[in-house]
N, C-alpha and C positions, 0 to 999 in steps of 0.2 A: 459234615456240611449242614445237615438239618439243624444240629444244635446251634451252629453259628448264626444261623438265620432266625432262631427262635425268638430272640429279643425283638425282632421286627415283626415276625409273623404270628407267633403265639399269642402275644398280648393283644395284637390287633384284632384277632378273631372275636374277642369278647367285647369289642367296642360296638355299641348299638346306637349311640347318640353323639352328636357333635355340638350339643348346645353348651358344653362346658369348655370349649376351646378358648384360648387367650384371644383370638381375633376372629370376629364374625364378619365375613366379607359383605361389603355393601352391595346393594342391588346393581346388577350388570345386565348384560343381554341374556335373558333367561334361556332363549333358544339355543344360543351359542354355548352357554354353560352347560345345558343339558347334553348337547352333542359331545362336548369335550368330556364330561363326567362319564358318559356311556363308553366312549372309546378307552379312556383310562381304566375304567373298572373291568372291561372285557379283557383288556391286556393283563391286569393283575390276576384276574381269576385264571387265565390261561397259564400264566407264569407259575401260579401255585400248583395247578393240576399236573403240569410237566414234571414238577419236583416232588410230587407226592404229598403236598399240603392240601387240606381241605379249603373249599371256597369260604367266603364270609369276611374276608379282609376288606373293609369298607374305607374308601378315600373320599375326599372332597376336592372338586376341581372348579375353578372360576377364572374368568378372564377379566383383567384390569385393562380395559381398552385405552384409557388415556395414557397409561404408563407402558403399553406395548408388553405387558407381562401376562403369563398364565401361572397361576398358583396351583400346586398339588399338595394337599395337606394330608398327612397320614394319621392325623388324629392325636388325641391325648393318650399318653401311656405307650406310645409306640416310639422306639428309639433303637436304631441300628448300633451295633458294636462298631467302634472305630476300626477302620481298615478291614471291614467285612466286604470281601469282593462280590459276594452274591447280592448284597443290598446295594452296592454301587451299581452293578449291572442292572438291577431292577430299576433304580432311579434314572439311570441313563436311557434305558429303552422306553420306559413309560414317558419320560420327557420327550424323546424322539416322536413317539406315537401322537402325543398331545400337540407338540410343536407343528408337525405336518398337517394335522387336522385344522389347527387354528390358522395357519397360513393359507390352506385351501379354502377356508371360509372368509378370507379377505383381510386377515390380520397382516401387518407389514412384515417384510423379511427380517427387520430388526428385532422382531418379538423373541423373548426369552422365557424360559420355564424356571420358576423358583420352587424349590421343595421346602416344605414346612413340616414340623412335627409338633402337634398340639398348638398350631398357630405360631410357632417360633422357628427361626433357622437353626440349623444343626449347631453352629458355633455358640448359640445361647447355652447349650448344655456342655459342649466340648470346646474350650478355647483353643485357638491356634498357637503354635510356637512363635517366638519373637521373630521379626523379620531381620534380614540382613541389610535391607536398604536404609537410607537415611530416614530422618523423622518426618519428611514429607512424602515418604514411600516412593521416591523417584529413583531412577537409575541414571548414572552418568554415562553419556555417549563416549564410546571409545572406537578407535580406528582399526585396530587389529589385536591379535593375541588373545589371551585368556585361556580358561580351562573349562571344558564342557564335558558333562556326563551324558552319554547316549544310552538310554535304556530300551532295549528291544524286548518286548513282552514275549511270552510269560515263561515257559519252561516247566520241566518236570519237578514235582515236589513229593515228599514222603507223606502219604495219607495213613493216619492211625485209625484204629489200633492194629490193623492187619499189617502195618508197615509195607504198604504197596506203593511203588514208584508210579505216579500218575501224572498224566499231562493235565494242564490247567484248562484247555480249551479242546472242544470236540473237533473231529475231522468233518468239514462241511464244504461241499462243492470242490473236493480235492485239495482243500486248504486247511491246515492246521496252523492257527496263529503262532503257537509256541515254536514252530519250525520254520515259518516263513519270515518273521520279522528280523531274525539275525542277518539275513541278507540285505535287508534295507538298512540296518544299523552299519553294516560294512560300508555300504555306499555313502551313507551320511558322514561317517567318520572320515572317509576319504576326501569329501568335498570340504568339510570343515577344516581339515588340515591344509589342503592345497589352496583353498580360496579365501578362507577366513584366518589362515595362520594360527589356528588354535591347537592346543594340546588337547587330546580326547582321551577320556577313560570310559571304559564300557562296564556296565552293570553285570553283564553276563560274559562268560568266557567262550571263545569261539573255536579254539583249537580242537583237533579230532582225538586228543588223548583221553583216556577214561577217568571218569570220577571214581575214586577208590571205593566209596561205600556202596554205590549203585551198580558199578561196573558198566555204566553207560557213558557214551561220549560227552565230554564237557559241553559240547555245543548244544545239547538238548536240555541241559540242566538249567534250573531257575537261578536268579541272581543270588538268592540266599546262600547257596552252597559255594559259589565262587567267591563271595565276600567273606564267608567263614574261613575259606582257605587262605585268603589275603590277610585277614586280620583275626586270627583265632582268639586274641585276647579282648577284642572289641565286641563283646557280646551284645552291647546296646544296639549295634548295627543290625546283626542277623538273628538275634534271639530276643526280640522285643516282648514276648509273651512267655517268660520263663516258667510261670506257674500254671500255664494253661493246659487243661486236659481236652481241648476240643480236638476233634478228629482232624480238622483242616488248619491247625495251628501254624504249621510250616508254610502253607499257602499265604496265610494272613502275615506272617513274618516276612515273606518274600515281598509283598506289597510295600511294607514299611522299610525294608532293607534298602530299596533303590534310592529313596530320597535321603534316608539317614547317611548312606555312603556319600552322596553328593554334598550333604552338610558337613560331614567329617573331613573331607579333603578340601573344603572351601571352593567348591566349583562356582563358576560365574554363571552357569546355565545348566539346567536339567531338561533334556529333550526326550520325551518318551513316545515310542512308536508302537502303535497297535493296529489291528484290523478290527473292524466293527461287526456287530451281529444284531439281528432283529428277526422276530417271528414272521414278519411280512417280507418275502423275498423281493418285493418291488421297492423296498427301501434301499437307497443306493447313495454313493457319493462320498466325497471328502468332508470330514469335519475336524475342527480344531478346538480344544477346550483350554480354558484357563480356570483357576480356582475362584469360586464365588467370593471368597473372602480376600482375594488378591486382584482387585480391579486393575492395579498397576500392571499386571501381566497382560491385559487385553491388548494393548498396542502391539506386543510381540505376537500374540496369537493371530491377530488380524493381518499382520505383515506376512507371516508364514502362510496363512491361507491365500493371500493375494498372490504371492509368487509361485506357490504350488500350482494355482490356476494358470498363471502365465506360462509356466514351463510345461504342464501337462497339456494344456490346450494347443500348444505349438507342435505337438506330435501327431503324425498322421494316424487317423482313426480314433483319436481322442479329443477332437475339436469341441465336442459337445459333452464331454465327460462331466456328470453333475457335481456341483459343489454346494454343500449345505451350510451356507454362510448367512450372516456374519459369524465370527468366532462366538462359541457358546460358553456360558459359565457352568460349572458343574461342581461336584463335591467329591472329587477323586482324592483318596488318600495319598496317591503317589505324588501329586503336585501340591497337595495341601500341607504336607509335612515338610516339604522343601523350603529352605529360607533363602532362596535365590530365584530369579526369574525361571519359571518352569511351565511347560505346556504339555498337553496330551495331544498327539497327532493320530487321528484315526484315519488311516490312509484310504481305506475304502471298506465296503461291506462284504465280508466272506460269505454272508448269508445270501447274497445276490449272485445268481449265476454269471451275470455280465461282469460285476465287479470282481468276482473271483478269477475269472479269466485275465482281467487286467492285472490283478495282484501277482499273477504268475508270469507276467510279461517283463522281460528285462528292460525294455524301452520305457514302460510305465514306471518301473521301480527307480531307474536312474533319473527320469525327469521329476518324479515326486520328491526325490531326495535333494536333487539340485534346487528345487523350490524351497524346501525347509531351510537349506543352508543360506540361500539367498535372502529369504525372509528374515532369518536370524541376523545375518550380516548387516543388512540395510537398517533394520531396527536398532541394532547395536551402534550404528553410525548416526543414529538420529534422523533417518530418512524414512518417509512413508511409503504408502502403496502408490506407485507411479509407473504403470505399465508402459512399455515401449510405444512411442507414438511420434510420427514426423508432423511437424507444423505445416499448415497450408503453404503452397508455393504460388507466388503471383504469376500472372501471365506476362510473358516477355516477348519482345520483338527482336528477331535476328535476321540480318541481311544475308543474301546468298553468299556462300563461301566463307561465312564467319561463324563464330561461336560465342557463347556466353557462359562464364562460370557463375554458378548460383550457390550461395551458402545455404546449407540445410540445417535448420534448426530442429531439435527433437527433444522429447522428454523421455525419461526412463533411465535405466541402468543396465545397458546390454553387456553381455560377455563378449570380449573381444578375442579375435578380430571380427569385424562387422563389415558385411557387404551391403552397399547401397545399390539396389536394382532399380533400373529405369526401363520400363517396358512400354512399347507403343500399343495404343488401344484403338486408334483411328488414323490411318495414313491416307492422304489425298490420292485419288485415282492416278495411276501412272507414276507415282513416286515410290521410292524404296526407303523404308524407315527401319533403322537398325537399333536394337536394344543395346543398353550400356550397363556396365557394372564397375563400381569403385570399391576397393577394400581399404578399410581403416584399420591399421595394425593394432592400435591401442588408444586409450582414452586421451593421450596427449596429441593425437592427430587432430588439430583444430585449426580453422573451423571445418566441419564436415562439408564437402563441396561435390557438386556434379557439374559436368560440362554438357551443354546442349548446343548442337550445331546444325546449321542448314546448308546443305550441298545441292543447291537447286537454282534455277533462273526464274522461279515463279513466285507467287504470293498465295499462301494458304495456311490455315491453322492446322496444327498437328497435336493430337491429344496423347498424353503419356500418363502412366501410373508409376509412382516412385514409392518404394518402401525399403526399410531397413531389415536385415536378417542377421541375427548375432550367431555366435558360435555354438550355442546351445539350440539353434533352430527356432528361436523366438522371432516372430515376424510382426512388424508394425502394420496396422491397416494401410493399404495403398492410398496414396494421396493422388487425385486426379489434378493434372495441370496442363496448361496450354503453351506451346510455342508457336508464335505467329511469325512464319517465314515471309519476308518482304523483299521486293527487288530493292536494289542499292540504296535508294533514298527512303526517307521517313522513319529512321530509327536513331537512337542515341548512340552514335558511333563510339563514344567514350566508354560505353560498356562492352564493346566488342573486344574479343581476345582472339588473335590470329595465331592459332596453334593447332596441332593435330594431337588431341588428347587421347591417350590410350584409355579405352573404357567409355568414351563419350557416347551419348545417344545422338544419333545423326539422322537427317532426312535429306534425300536427294531425288531429283527427277530421273527416271529411267530413260535411257536413249531411245 
């Protein structure tokens, strides 16, 4: 692993001046730049020490305030090897460190972090493969079907030269990413099949049988070995560095195997599931990444982040679970090699004790994967981020003994059946006000309606809250509205409905 990182770290230790970089940043907020520089350098130094490298790797950081960007430049002569997981980890974590500090200092939530090498982006040195999309880099909306690859990271690999079968991620807060993510993959596979009518292929194998070479269960093995067993002749998928002598070459091959498999079978989407980590245990929340060179994937990433938020925040105890949005661009080999829409979903931070508990909770797992499926499905259908919301309800006048049917307009894409709940929040003294509920079986039940009734002989305003609750527990914010009960005259009787509707919200004077 140290050799794999040598191209990034060894050369950098000799860099002492940045004057020869291709791009010299213009003058910015000097105080902000200094603060970001210090935070990033401290992180890099700590990253090195933990892995046995000497300090001295100097980077340069500055904020481009008009563009809402922070640049991190690793200097001339510093270049990570393609699909080097350790350099990807360092990029992502230093980016998280800098982004949090920038936002805390007042930069907007839309701020992104861009990595440079000698003043140029990574693709200046390593061009990306051709895209599957059309010449305008667009995707055609579709209503159903398709083929998705679900990649649940990471799994055991063979570490050379000792030929030791090794997990890719450590055990932190009782969570090992390699073993946790397959359960999330199972959940996502089920929802993609049942709700999106998709065919799903898995990059890892989940059955309990043993892998022959390691004598370990298949469910703990990384994608490389499953794909080797599936396609022993297709060495380009699982043996992408055939001449490499690096100790972690099979780990690096595993990273490349996942997108190469998706490319090989002509998948319509690659959805990669991970848990995140950071040196600071206070760093928390959901993040979704798209590749920096594939900006056309950002709407998919934003949609998934949107609906993960809607589904997770609907669950008791997770109403305030943090989301680190909007979607971020990065330089992950896993979705950079993919030639179809592809995103990285970092479900939560296993390095945070609070997030680690959530990751082990089946309620959180199911809600988060419902959100990924919903975000993908609605993006695929050409729909944007539109959380469930009921439109305002006008004040109505209802005569004693009569009722009104009110059409309910709403935005969003609920999972049916949906219950419309109307609850009383202010009942006149001496009156009895009864809550109501109406169930909509499916999206064809139109229009959505509620019935409001007055069973009294007096005049008074009654205050109600109405909301929608879908089958996944997603709740719209309650809408406050008023029913003005009146004695027989003074109302538009053409709007009255003389019926005893089941589920109607009613108000009557107590005897």
